[in-house]
C-alpha positions as CSV (number, residue, x, y, z in Angstrom):
1,M,-3.9,30.8,-2.5
2,A,-0.3,30.7,-1.2
3,V,0.0,29.9,2.5
4,T,2.5,32.0,4.4
5,K,3.8,30.9,7.8
6,T,1.3,32.0,10.4
7,K,2.4,33.8,13.6
8,R,1.0,31.7,16.4
9,D,2.5,32.9,19.7
10,Y,-0.4,35.1,20.7
11,P,-1.5,35.4,24.3
12,L,-5.0,34.0,24.8
13,D,-6.6,37.4,25.3
14,R,-5.5,38.3,21.8
15,I,-7.2,35.4,20.0
16,R,-10.7,35.6,18.5
17,N,-12.6,32.5,17.3
18,I,-15.5,33.9,15.3
19,G,-18.0,32.8,12.7
20,I,-19.8,34.7,10.0
21,I,-23.5,33.6,10.1
22,A,-26.6,34.8,8.2
23,H,-29.6,34.1,5.9
24,I,-28.7,33.0,2.4
25,D,-27.6,35.9,0.2
26,A,-27.1,38.4,3.0
27,G,-23.4,38.7,2.0
28,K,-21.5,36.4,4.4
29,T,-18.9,35.2,1.8
30,T,-18.5,38.7,0.3
31,T,-17.9,40.0,3.8
32,T,-15.4,37.2,4.5
33,E,-13.5,38.0,1.3
34,R,-13.1,41.6,2.4
35,I,-11.9,40.5,5.8
36,L,-9.3,38.2,4.2
37,F,-8.1,41.1,2.0
38,Y,-7.9,43.7,4.7
39,T,-6.1,41.3,7.1
40,G,-3.5,40.6,4.4
41,K,-4.5,37.0,4.0
42,T,-5.3,37.5,0.3
43,Y,-4.0,40.0,-2.2
44,K,-7.0,40.1,-4.5
45,I,-10.6,40.3,-3.6
46,G,-12.5,37.2,-4.8
47,N,-15.8,37.4,-6.8
48,I,-18.7,35.0,-6.1
49,D,-20.0,35.4,-9.7
50,E,-16.6,34.4,-11.1
51,G,-16.1,31.6,-8.6
52,T,-12.8,33.1,-7.3
53,T,-13.6,33.4,-3.6
54,T,-11.3,31.8,-1.1
55,T,-13.8,30.1,1.2
56,D,-16.2,28.8,-1.5
57,W,-13.5,26.5,-2.9
58,M,-15.7,23.4,-3.8
59,E,-16.7,23.1,-7.5
60,Q,-20.4,22.9,-6.5
61,E,-20.0,26.1,-4.5
62,K,-18.4,27.9,-7.5
63,E,-21.1,26.7,-9.9
64,R,-24.1,27.6,-7.7
65,G,-22.6,30.8,-6.1
66,I,-23.5,29.5,-2.6
67,T,-21.6,28.3,0.5
68,I,-22.1,24.6,1.1
69,V,-19.4,23.7,3.7
70,S,-18.0,25.9,6.4
71,A,-14.4,27.0,5.7
72,A,-11.8,27.8,8.4
73,I,-9.3,30.6,7.9
74,T,-6.6,32.1,10.2
75,A,-5.7,35.8,9.9
76,S,-4.5,38.7,12.0
77,W,-5.7,42.2,12.6
78,T,-4.6,45.3,14.4
79,A,-7.4,47.5,15.7
80,K,-7.2,51.2,14.9
81,S,-9.3,52.2,18.0
82,G,-10.7,50.8,21.2
83,P,-9.4,48.9,24.2
84,F,-7.1,46.7,22.0
85,Q,-5.9,49.6,19.8
86,D,-2.5,48.9,18.1
87,Q,-2.4,45.3,19.4
88,E,-2.1,42.6,16.7
89,M,-4.8,40.0,17.2
90,R,-5.2,36.5,15.9
91,I,-8.6,35.8,14.2
92,N,-9.7,32.2,13.6
93,L,-12.6,32.7,11.2
94,I,-15.3,30.3,10.0
95,D,-17.5,31.3,7.0
96,T,-20.8,29.3,7.3
97,P,-23.5,28.4,4.7
98,G,-26.8,30.4,4.7
99,H,-28.9,27.7,2.9
100,V,-31.1,25.8,5.4
101,D,-30.2,22.5,3.8
102,F,-26.6,22.9,5.1
103,T,-27.6,24.1,8.6
104,V,-25.4,21.3,10.1
105,E,-22.4,23.4,9.1
106,V,-23.7,26.3,11.2
107,E,-24.6,24.1,14.1
108,R,-21.2,22.5,14.5
109,S,-19.3,25.7,13.9
110,L,-21.2,27.6,16.6
111,R,-20.6,24.8,19.0
112,V,-16.9,25.5,18.9
113,L,-16.8,29.3,18.3
114,D,-16.4,32.0,21.0
115,G,-18.3,34.8,19.2
116,G,-19.8,35.7,15.8
117,V,-20.8,38.3,13.4
118,I,-24.4,38.1,12.3
119,V,-24.8,39.6,8.8
120,L,-28.1,41.3,8.1
121,D,-29.5,42.4,4.7
122,A,-30.3,46.1,5.3
123,A,-32.9,46.0,2.5
124,S,-34.7,42.9,3.9
125,G,-34.1,43.1,7.7
126,V,-34.2,39.9,9.7
127,Q,-35.1,36.9,7.4
128,S,-36.2,33.4,8.3
129,Q,-32.7,31.8,8.3
130,T,-31.5,34.7,10.4
131,E,-33.9,33.6,13.1
132,T,-32.6,30.0,12.8
133,V,-28.9,30.9,13.1
134,W,-29.8,33.3,16.0
135,R,-31.5,30.5,17.9
136,Q,-28.4,28.2,17.2
137,A,-26.1,30.9,18.5
138,N,-28.3,31.4,21.6
139,K,-28.3,27.6,22.2
140,Y,-24.5,27.6,22.5
141,H,-24.3,31.0,24.2
142,V,-22.3,32.6,21.4
143,P,-22.1,36.4,21.8
144,L,-22.8,38.3,18.6
145,I,-22.3,41.7,16.9
146,A,-24.3,42.6,13.9
147,F,-23.3,44.0,10.5
148,A,-26.1,45.6,8.5
149,N,-24.8,44.8,5.0
150,K,-26.0,46.0,1.6
151,M,-26.5,49.7,2.7
152,D,-26.0,50.5,-1.0
153,V,-29.0,48.5,-2.2
154,V,-32.4,50.0,-3.1
155,G,-34.7,49.9,0.0
156,A,-31.8,49.8,2.5
157,D,-33.0,50.9,5.9
158,F,-30.5,50.8,8.8
159,L,-32.8,51.8,11.7
160,G,-35.6,49.5,10.2
161,T,-33.1,46.6,10.2
162,I,-32.3,47.3,13.9
163,Q,-36.0,47.4,14.8
164,S,-36.6,44.1,13.0
165,A,-33.8,42.5,15.0
166,R,-35.4,43.8,18.2
167,D,-38.9,42.6,17.1
168,R,-38.1,39.3,15.4
169,L,-35.1,38.1,17.4
170,G,-35.9,39.7,20.8
171,A,-32.3,41.0,20.6
172,N,-31.2,44.1,22.5
173,A,-29.9,45.5,19.2
174,I,-28.6,49.1,19.2
175,A,-26.8,51.3,16.6
176,Y,-23.1,51.4,17.2
177,N,-22.6,53.6,14.2
178,L,-24.9,55.4,11.8
179,P,-24.7,55.3,7.9
180,I,-24.0,58.4,6.0
181,G,-26.5,58.2,3.2
182,A,-28.2,55.1,1.9
183,E,-28.7,53.2,-1.4
184,T,-26.6,54.9,-4.1
185,S,-25.6,57.8,-1.8
186,F,-24.2,55.5,0.9
187,K,-20.5,56.6,1.5
188,G,-19.6,56.1,5.1
189,V,-20.5,55.8,8.7
190,V,-20.5,57.9,11.9
191,D,-18.7,56.2,14.8
192,L,-21.1,57.2,17.7
193,L,-18.7,56.7,20.6
194,G,-15.7,58.0,18.7
195,N,-12.9,59.0,21.1
196,D,-12.4,61.3,24.1
197,E,-10.8,64.2,22.1
198,K,-13.6,64.8,19.6
199,G,-16.5,62.5,20.5
200,A,-18.3,61.0,17.5
201,F,-16.6,61.3,14.1
202,A,-17.3,60.3,10.5
203,I,-15.5,57.7,8.4
204,V,-15.9,58.3,4.6
205,W,-14.6,55.8,2.0
206,E,-13.2,56.8,-1.3
207,Q,-15.2,55.8,-4.4
208,S,-13.5,53.3,-6.7
209,G,-14.1,52.2,-10.3
210,S,-14.7,48.6,-9.4
211,D,-16.2,46.7,-6.5
212,F,-13.2,44.4,-6.6
213,D,-10.6,47.3,-6.7
214,P,-8.7,47.3,-3.4
215,S,-8.3,51.1,-3.6
216,G,-12.0,51.3,-2.6
217,S,-10.9,50.3,0.9
218,K,-9.3,53.6,1.6
219,F,-11.1,56.0,4.0
220,N,-10.8,59.3,5.7
221,I,-11.7,60.4,9.2
222,T,-13.7,63.6,8.9
223,D,-16.4,65.8,10.5
224,I,-20.0,64.7,10.9
225,P,-22.2,66.0,8.1
226,E,-24.2,69.0,9.4
227,D,-27.6,67.5,8.6
228,M,-26.8,64.4,10.8
229,K,-25.7,66.1,14.0
230,I,-29.0,66.0,15.8
231,A,-29.5,62.3,14.9
232,V,-26.0,61.5,15.9
233,E,-26.4,63.2,19.3
234,E,-29.7,61.3,19.9
235,H,-28.3,57.8,19.0
236,R,-25.0,58.5,20.8
237,N,-27.0,59.2,24.0
238,K,-29.1,56.1,23.5
239,L,-26.0,53.9,23.1
240,I,-24.3,55.4,26.2
241,E,-27.5,55.0,28.3
242,E,-27.8,51.3,27.1
243,I,-24.2,50.6,28.0
244,C,-24.4,52.3,31.4
245,A,-27.5,50.3,32.3
246,T,-25.3,47.1,32.3
247,D,-22.6,48.5,34.6
248,E,-23.4,49.9,38.1
249,V,-20.3,52.1,38.4
250,L,-21.0,53.8,35.0
251,L,-24.7,54.0,35.7
252,E,-24.0,56.1,38.8
253,Q,-21.7,58.4,36.9
254,F,-24.3,58.7,34.1
255,L,-27.1,59.5,36.5
256,N,-24.9,62.1,38.2
257,G,-24.2,63.8,34.9
258,K,-20.5,63.0,34.9
259,K,-18.6,62.6,31.7
260,I,-17.6,59.0,31.1
261,A,-14.3,58.1,29.3
262,V,-14.9,56.5,25.9
263,N,-12.5,53.6,26.7
264,D,-14.5,52.8,29.9
265,L,-17.7,52.8,27.8
266,K,-16.1,50.4,25.3
267,L,-14.8,48.1,28.0
268,A,-18.3,48.0,29.5
269,L,-19.8,47.4,26.1
270,R,-17.4,44.5,25.7
271,K,-18.6,42.9,29.0
272,A,-22.3,43.5,27.9
273,V,-21.7,41.8,24.5
274,I,-20.0,38.8,26.1
275,A,-22.8,38.5,28.6
276,E,-25.3,38.6,25.6
277,K,-27.0,41.8,27.0
278,I,-26.3,44.0,24.0
279,V,-25.9,43.4,20.2
280,P,-24.2,46.5,18.7
281,V,-25.1,47.0,15.0
282,M,-22.8,48.5,12.4
283,A,-23.7,49.7,8.9
284,G,-21.8,48.8,5.7
285,S,-21.6,47.5,2.2
286,S,-19.1,44.6,1.8
287,L,-19.5,44.6,-2.0
288,R,-18.6,48.3,-2.2
289,N,-15.7,47.9,0.4
290,K,-17.3,50.1,3.0
291,G,-17.7,49.5,6.7
292,V,-15.7,46.3,7.0
293,Q,-12.6,47.7,8.8
294,P,-14.6,49.3,11.6
295,M,-16.5,46.0,12.0
296,L,-13.2,44.2,12.3
297,D,-12.1,46.6,15.0
298,N,-15.3,45.7,16.8
299,V,-14.7,42.0,16.4
300,V,-11.4,42.5,18.3
301,N,-12.9,45.0,20.8
302,F,-16.2,43.4,21.7
303,L,-16.2,39.7,21.0
304,P,-14.7,37.3,23.6
305,S,-11.3,35.7,23.6
306,P,-10.9,32.1,24.9
307,Q,-9.8,33.7,28.2
308,D,-13.1,35.6,28.6
309,L,-15.1,32.4,28.6
310,P,-15.9,30.3,31.6
311,E,-13.7,27.2,32.1
312,I,-14.8,24.1,30.1
313,K,-17.1,21.7,31.9
314,G,-17.6,18.1,31.1
315,L,-18.2,14.7,32.7
316,D,-15.7,12.2,34.0
317,P,-16.4,9.1,31.8
318,K,-15.9,6.7,34.7
319,T,-17.7,8.4,37.6
320,Q,-20.1,10.6,35.5
321,E,-19.3,13.5,37.9
322,E,-18.7,17.1,36.6
323,K,-15.2,17.9,35.7
324,I,-13.7,21.4,35.0
325,F,-10.6,22.3,32.9
326,Q,-9.2,25.8,32.7
327,N,-8.9,27.4,29.2
328,V,-5.1,27.5,29.3
329,K,-2.4,25.5,27.6
330,D,-0.9,24.4,31.0
331,A,-4.1,22.5,31.8
332,P,-4.9,18.9,30.8
333,L,-5.9,18.4,27.2
334,G,-9.6,18.9,26.4
335,A,-10.6,19.2,22.7
336,L,-13.7,18.6,20.6
337,A,-13.9,17.1,17.1
338,F,-16.5,19.2,15.3
339,K,-16.1,18.3,11.6
340,I,-14.8,15.4,9.4
341,Q,-13.7,16.2,5.8
342,V,-12.3,13.9,3.2
343,D,-9.4,15.7,1.6
344,P,-8.2,14.3,-1.8
345,H,-4.5,15.2,-0.9
346,V,-4.2,14.2,2.8
347,G,-7.1,11.9,3.3
348,R,-9.4,12.1,6.3
349,L,-9.2,15.4,8.1
350,T,-10.7,15.9,11.6
351,Y,-11.4,19.5,12.6
352,V,-10.7,20.1,16.3
353,R,-11.2,23.0,18.7
354,V,-8.6,22.8,21.4
355,Y,-10.1,24.2,24.6
356,S,-7.3,23.4,27.1
357,G,-3.8,22.0,27.1
358,I,-1.7,21.2,24.1
359,L,-2.3,18.8,21.2
360,K,1.0,17.6,19.7
361,S,1.7,16.0,16.3
362,G,2.7,12.4,16.6
363,S,1.1,12.0,20.1
364,Y,-1.5,9.5,21.2
365,L,-4.9,10.9,22.3
366,Y,-7.8,9.3,24.2
367,N,-11.2,9.5,22.5
368,S,-13.3,9.5,25.7
369,T,-16.6,9.3,23.8
370,K,-15.7,6.1,22.0
371,D,-13.2,4.8,24.7
372,V,-10.5,4.3,22.1
373,K,-6.9,5.5,21.6
374,E,-6.0,7.5,18.5
375,R,-2.7,8.5,17.1
376,V,-2.2,12.1,15.7
377,G,-0.4,11.9,12.4
378,R,-0.1,15.6,11.4
379,V,-1.5,18.8,12.8
380,L,-2.6,21.4,10.3
381,L,-3.8,25.0,10.3
382,M,-6.4,25.4,7.6
383,H,-6.8,28.3,5.2
384,A,-10.0,27.1,3.4
385,N,-8.7,24.2,1.3
386,D,-5.0,25.1,1.8
387,R,-3.0,23.7,4.7
388,E,-0.1,24.7,6.9
389,E,1.6,22.0,9.0
390,I,2.4,22.8,12.6
391,D,4.0,20.8,15.4
392,E,1.5,21.5,18.1
393,A,-1.8,23.3,18.8
394,F,-2.5,25.3,22.0
395,A,-5.7,26.0,24.0
396,G,-7.9,28.4,22.0
397,E,-6.9,27.2,18.6
398,I,-9.0,25.6,15.8
399,I,-7.0,23.1,13.8
400,A,-7.3,20.0,11.6
401,V,-5.7,16.6,12.5
402,V,-4.7,13.8,10.1
403,G,-4.6,10.2,11.2
404,L,-7.7,9.8,13.5
405,K,-9.6,6.7,12.4
406,D,-12.5,6.3,14.8
407,T,-13.2,9.9,15.8
408,V,-16.4,11.5,14.4
409,T,-18.2,14.8,14.9
410,G,-19.0,15.5,18.5
411,D,-16.3,13.3,20.0
412,T,-14.1,14.5,22.9
413,L,-10.3,14.1,22.7
414,C,-8.2,14.2,25.9
415,D,-5.4,12.6,27.9
416,D,-6.2,9.0,29.0
417,S,-4.7,9.9,32.4
418,N,-7.1,12.7,32.9
419,P,-10.3,11.9,30.8
420,I,-13.2,14.2,30.3
421,V,-16.3,14.1,28.0
422,L,-17.4,17.5,26.7
423,E,-21.0,18.3,25.6
424,S,-21.5,16.9,22.1
425,I,-23.4,18.4,19.2
426,T,-27.0,17.6,18.4
427,F,-28.4,17.7,14.8
428,A,-31.8,17.9,13.2
429,E,-33.3,14.7,11.7
430,P,-33.5,14.3,7.9
431,V,-36.8,15.1,6.2
432,I,-36.4,13.8,2.7
433,S,-35.1,10.6,1.2
434,L,-34.5,8.9,-2.2
435,A,-33.5,5.5,-3.4
436,I,-30.1,5.1,-5.0
437,E,-28.5,2.1,-6.9
438,P,-25.2,1.7,-8.7
439,K,-25.4,1.8,-12.5
440,T,-22.9,-1.1,-12.9
441,K,-21.6,-3.9,-10.8
442,S,-18.2,-2.2,-10.6
443,D,-19.9,0.8,-9.0
444,Q,-21.5,-1.3,-6.2
445,E,-18.4,-1.3,-3.9
446,K,-17.5,2.3,-4.7
447,L,-21.1,3.4,-3.9
448,A,-20.9,1.8,-0.4
449,Y,-17.5,3.4,0.3
450,S,-18.5,6.8,-0.9
451,L,-21.8,6.8,1.1
452,Q,-19.9,5.8,4.2
453,R,-17.3,8.6,3.7
454,L,-20.0,11.2,3.0
455,G,-22.0,10.0,6.1
456,E,-18.9,10.5,8.3
457,E,-18.6,14.1,7.0
458,D,-22.2,15.0,7.4
459,P,-24.2,13.9,10.5
460,T,-27.5,15.0,8.8
461,F,-26.9,12.7,5.9
462,R,-28.2,9.1,6.6
463,V,-27.9,5.9,4.7
464,K,-30.0,2.7,5.3
465,S,-31.1,-0.4,3.4
466,N,-34.8,-1.0,2.8
467,P,-35.3,-4.7,3.8
468,E,-38.5,-4.9,1.8
469,T,-37.0,-3.8,-1.5
470,G,-33.3,-4.3,-1.0
471,Q,-32.8,-0.7,-2.1
472,T,-30.3,1.7,-0.6
473,I,-32.1,4.8,0.8
474,I,-30.3,8.1,1.4
475,S,-31.8,10.8,3.5
476,G,-31.0,14.5,4.0
477,M,-32.3,18.0,4.9
478,G,-33.7,18.9,1.5
479,E,-33.6,18.3,-2.3
480,L,-30.5,20.5,-2.7
481,H,-28.7,18.7,0.1
482,L,-29.2,15.3,-1.6
483,E,-28.4,16.8,-5.1
484,I,-25.0,18.0,-3.8
485,I,-24.3,14.6,-2.2
486,V,-25.0,12.7,-5.4
487,D,-22.9,15.3,-7.4
488,R,-20.0,14.8,-4.9
489,M,-20.3,11.0,-5.4
490,K,-19.8,11.4,-9.1
491,R,-17.0,13.9,-9.0
492,E,-15.0,12.9,-6.0
493,F,-15.6,9.2,-5.8
494,K,-16.3,8.5,-9.6
495,V,-19.5,6.6,-8.8
496,E,-22.3,6.5,-11.4
497,A,-25.7,5.8,-9.8
498,N,-29.4,5.8,-10.7
499,I,-31.5,8.0,-8.5
500,G,-35.2,7.6,-7.6
501,E,-37.6,10.5,-7.0
502,P,-37.3,12.3,-3.7
503,Q,-39.6,10.8,-1.0
504,V,-40.8,12.4,2.2
505,A,-39.3,11.0,5.4
506,Y,-42.4,10.0,7.2
507,R,-42.3,8.7,10.8
508,E,-44.6,6.3,12.6
509,T,-45.9,6.7,16.2
510,I,-48.5,5.4,18.6
511,Q,-51.4,7.2,20.2
512,K,-52.2,5.2,23.3
513,E,-50.6,2.9,25.9
514,A,-50.7,-0.8,25.0
515,R,-49.1,-4.1,26.2
516,G,-47.7,-7.0,24.2
517,E,-46.1,-10.4,24.8
518,G,-43.0,-11.5,22.9
519,K,-42.3,-15.3,23.1
520,Y,-39.7,-17.1,21.0
521,I,-39.4,-20.8,21.5
522,R,-37.6,-23.2,19.1
523,Q,-36.8,-26.8,19.9
524,T,-34.5,-28.5,17.4
525,G,-33.2,-31.8,18.8
526,G,-30.2,-30.4,20.8
527,R,-30.2,-27.1,22.6
528,G,-33.3,-25.0,21.9
529,Q,-34.0,-21.3,22.0
530,Y,-36.2,-19.6,24.6
531,G,-36.9,-15.9,25.1
532,H,-40.0,-14.4,26.7
533,C,-40.8,-10.8,27.6
534,L,-43.8,-8.6,28.4
535,L,-43.6,-5.0,27.1
536,R,-45.6,-1.9,27.7
537,I,-45.5,1.0,25.2
538,E,-46.8,4.5,25.7
539,P,-46.7,7.7,23.5
540,L,-44.2,10.4,24.3
541,P,-44.7,14.2,23.5
542,R,-44.0,15.1,19.9
543,G,-40.3,15.4,19.2
544,Q,-39.1,13.4,22.2
545,G,-37.7,10.5,20.2
546,R,-37.4,7.1,21.8
547,E,-37.0,5.7,25.2
548,F,-36.4,2.2,26.5
549,V,-36.5,1.2,30.2
550,S,-36.3,-2.0,32.3
551,E,-38.8,-2.4,35.1
552,V,-38.0,-6.1,35.6
553,V,-37.7,-7.0,39.3
554,G,-36.9,-10.3,41.1
555,G,-34.8,-11.7,38.3
556,A,-37.7,-12.7,36.1
557,I,-35.3,-12.0,33.2
558,P,-31.6,-12.0,33.9
559,R,-29.9,-8.6,33.6
560,E,-27.6,-9.7,30.8
561,F,-30.6,-10.3,28.5
562,I,-32.1,-6.9,28.8
563,P,-29.8,-5.2,26.3
564,A,-30.7,-8.0,23.8
565,I,-34.5,-7.1,24.2
566,E,-33.6,-3.4,23.7
567,K,-31.7,-4.3,20.5
568,G,-34.7,-6.2,19.1
569,V,-37.0,-3.3,20.0
570,I,-34.7,-0.8,18.3
571,E,-34.4,-2.9,15.2
572,K,-38.2,-3.1,15.0
573,E,-38.6,0.6,15.6
574,D,-36.1,1.3,12.8
575,T,-38.0,-0.8,10.2
576,G,-41.5,0.4,11.2
577,M,-44.7,-1.5,11.8
578,L,-47.3,0.4,9.7
579,A,-45.7,1.5,6.4
580,G,-42.0,0.8,6.8
581,F,-41.0,4.1,8.4
582,P,-39.0,4.5,11.6
583,V,-41.1,4.7,14.8
584,T,-40.6,7.8,17.1
585,D,-42.0,9.5,20.2
586,I,-42.4,6.1,21.9
587,K,-41.5,4.8,25.4
588,V,-41.0,1.0,25.6
589,A,-40.8,-0.6,29.1
590,V,-40.0,-4.3,29.6
591,Y,-41.7,-5.2,32.9
592,D,-41.8,-9.0,33.1
593,G,-41.0,-12.2,31.3
594,S,-39.4,-15.6,31.9
595,Y,-36.2,-17.5,30.9
596,H,-34.9,-21.0,30.6
597,D,-31.6,-22.0,32.4
598,V,-30.2,-23.8,29.3
599,D,-32.1,-22.6,26.2
600,S,-32.3,-18.8,26.8
601,S,-29.8,-16.8,24.7
602,E,-29.3,-13.2,23.6
603,I,-30.6,-14.0,20.1
604,A,-33.8,-15.5,21.5
605,F,-34.5,-12.4,23.7
606,K,-33.7,-10.1,20.8
607,I,-36.4,-11.8,18.7
608,A,-38.8,-11.8,21.6
609,G,-38.3,-8.1,22.1
610,S,-39.1,-7.5,18.4
611,L,-42.2,-9.8,18.6
612,G,-43.4,-8.1,21.8
613,L,-43.2,-4.6,20.3
614,S,-45.2,-5.8,17.2
615,E,-47.8,-7.3,19.4
616,A,-48.2,-4.2,21.5
617,A,-48.4,-1.9,18.5
618,K,-51.5,-3.7,17.2
619,E,-53.4,-2.1,20.1
620,A,-51.7,1.3,20.2
621,D,-53.5,3.1,17.3
622,M,-50.5,3.6,15.1
623,I,-50.4,6.7,12.9
624,L,-48.1,8.3,10.4
625,L,-46.3,11.6,11.1
626,E,-45.1,13.9,8.3
627,P,-42.6,16.8,8.3
628,I,-44.2,20.2,8.3
629,M,-42.2,23.0,6.7
630,K,-42.1,26.7,7.6
631,V,-42.6,28.5,4.3
632,E,-41.9,32.2,3.8
633,V,-42.9,33.6,0.4
634,T,-41.7,37.1,-0.5
635,T,-43.7,38.6,-3.4
636,P,-44.9,41.8,-5.0
637,E,-48.4,42.7,-3.7
638,E,-50.2,41.9,-7.0
639,F,-49.4,38.2,-6.8
640,M,-50.3,37.7,-3.2
641,G,-53.9,36.5,-3.6
642,D,-52.9,33.8,-6.2
643,L,-50.0,32.6,-4.0
644,I,-52.2,32.4,-0.8
645,G,-54.8,30.4,-2.8
646,D,-52.1,28.1,-4.1
647,L,-50.8,27.5,-0.6
648,S,-54.3,26.8,0.7
649,S,-54.7,24.1,-1.9
650,K,-51.5,22.4,-0.4
651,R,-53.0,21.8,3.1
652,A,-51.2,24.9,4.3
653,Q,-51.9,26.7,7.5
654,I,-51.5,30.4,6.7
655,L,-49.9,32.1,9.8
656,G,-50.2,35.6,8.5
657,T,-48.9,38.2,6.1
658,E,-46.7,41.3,6.6
659,K,-45.3,44.2,4.6
660,R,-41.5,44.2,4.3
661,H,-40.1,47.2,2.5
662,N,-41.5,47.1,-1.1
663,S,-42.7,43.4,-0.8
664,S,-45.4,41.4,0.9
665,V,-44.4,38.3,2.9
666,I,-46.7,35.3,3.5
667,N,-45.8,33.0,6.4
668,A,-47.3,29.5,6.4
669,L,-46.8,25.9,7.6
670,V,-47.0,23.4,4.8
671,P,-46.6,19.6,4.7
672,L,-43.4,18.8,2.8
673,A,-45.3,16.2,0.7
674,E,-47.2,19.1,-1.0
675,L,-44.0,21.1,-1.8
676,G,-42.5,19.2,-4.8
677,G,-41.4,21.7,-7.4
678,Y,-42.8,24.6,-5.4
679,I,-40.0,27.1,-6.1
680,T,-40.5,26.6,-9.9
681,A,-44.3,26.9,-9.6
682,I,-44.3,30.2,-7.7
683,R,-41.8,31.7,-10.1
684,S,-44.1,30.9,-13.0
685,M,-47.1,32.3,-11.1
686,S,-45.3,35.6,-10.3
687,Q,-43.4,36.2,-13.6
688,G,-40.2,35.2,-11.7
689,R,-40.6,37.9,-9.1
690,A,-41.6,35.9,-6.0
691,S,-39.2,33.8,-3.9
692,A,-39.6,31.3,-1.2
693,Y,-37.6,30.2,1.8
694,I,-38.4,26.8,3.2
695,E,-37.1,25.2,6.4
696,P,-38.2,22.2,8.6
697,S,-40.5,23.1,11.4
698,H,-41.9,20.0,13.1
699,Y,-43.8,16.7,12.6
700,E,-47.6,16.4,12.6
701,S,-50.0,13.5,12.1
702,V,-51.0,12.7,8.5
703,P,-54.8,12.8,7.8
704,S,-56.3,9.3,7.8
705,N,-57.3,9.3,4.1
706,I,-53.8,10.2,3.1
707,T,-52.3,7.7,5.5
708,Q,-54.3,4.9,3.9
709,K,-52.9,5.8,0.4
710,I,-49.3,5.9,1.8
711,V,-49.7,2.5,3.5
712,A,-51.3,1.0,0.4
713,S,-48.5,2.3,-1.9
714,S,-45.7,1.4,0.4
715,G,-46.1,-2.4,-0.2
716,F,-44.9,-2.9,3.3
717,T,-45.5,-6.5,4.6
718,G,-44.5,-6.1,8.2
719,R,-47.7,-4.1,8.9
720,V,-49.5,-4.1,12.2
721,E,-53.1,-5.3,11.6
722,H,-55.8,-3.7,13.8
């Protein structure tokens, strides 16, 4: 794709930073391709099946027909109607993956976006990953509009899709337009608000010979079909009533029976969307080139600009007091690094959202999270995997920076004279692991380098060494996630490696409070070693992680040795005490101990901390925790009994079943350990007609009989004996 010089001198109120989010196969990338074509960013519509889409540029994405990494694109659009009619707008767009294994890309994108389009499959309604991305958007208060895609598909149900959004997401979803026809007869939409002159009107697209023929994007404004007039009137009144309910002035006019100007309604709807009170839903079919242009108008009209958002809040790194920067380029610099990417042409790229101030090429920045200075080599506007070099980036922009060495995902960049630390990004813990080793000695060094680089890019990918076996263990969010990592090692870093079987990422925890003494004394002629601490451990609620506190008073242990005890505790928690898995949901308190004026050292107290935790764990009833997966199986009715029986044999908890269009859906919670090869198994049980969606849910204790087998097979020698 050739990169043309991008116009960048847009006022803040004419910039939209948006993401396209959805369940896998709902049509995000197809929708993005149409957006790029209609905004003039590309001159040919890409095809997923042919691997010619702009945003799916990685080889692995082209081969599998799925999005793996989020891609950033900058485009412009002039709305044909609404409050911003005829004004050219800058749209910074991020296309995100739908597969749950790559949920990190959605999480970090939503953290830096101002608004989003949630794409729904009109034939399937709200699906499991739709619920996940909805929760992620809510977490970061990202206002959304919805696009009910695939109106041309058999079983498409626009109003049913809206109802499923209301039922399953708790969203105040309401029709903004109505489809004209459905399935093979879908040809256009009725704009319910329309304009003041004629009220609601119809938009009908021309038919084209090919889905990838741009002529199919032409449409005509026409009268509403006679058989739709009653439904249009009903849904128009509903929409107006819903909008007026969010605005006191309009509500008074509405209750007094006064006519309200359409532009006033649209401005009120804009405020309601930004306040997350209403989610307007539009109908369309991206593949058939229908409905995307009105959706783009509504991106401009209803989603926020950087100016609409509250000022950015953070903490002063020195005083820990709240600090506020305005979202303008005249303010001090405040920016967040949200993604690292290794580019074969320019090296390490750091994707950055600039919230306030100006970020200049060649300048020095202060990384307030790491307390280090960084030099900006080059500043780039990204167009998927193409780049455009710019001199500076302003508040409201999403750019990439070359030259930052220490900055990672979630770090804040600012001026050292006016520092701020912005809210970082939290990520889910990996649930699956496998052992990896280089095939030859020459691959050894390359393997370590490639794993380090891939770990920098992906915060949900972890690497550690198993001290018991000497193996390198890599962990991720699912089998596909690790498969892609290994494939990238081979292609991008030319590393050949032997891979073990995927292993479940178990955790260890305690069930009751216990105390332990850690004492390390060594006398070797000269200066000895002395460290002594008393620890108390207690269980935390599931999912709380780890906590370490010091309750030492009266100088029983000098303050400078407390961090060494914590380090020893953490190292022991990392290596495990039952079967070699990390310990979680535990609070460790050091409450007493003793020291020697000459012989005490950091290393002695570190060892004492480790010994004290091991001692306490013997009395704390240690158990194993296993990842439980949320499984949603969609199947024709005739296979339902067999599939439920199969799930029951896998220690599954069946949550319930429901009818969804022409299929039945089974919802269950199943231990990950039981799901090896599950997708292949259900395909063979259903003649290829059933499909399953699997995502991490939570951790639960492993039954004692299974725990005994895992402990015995682990060969772990650091075990706590009861």
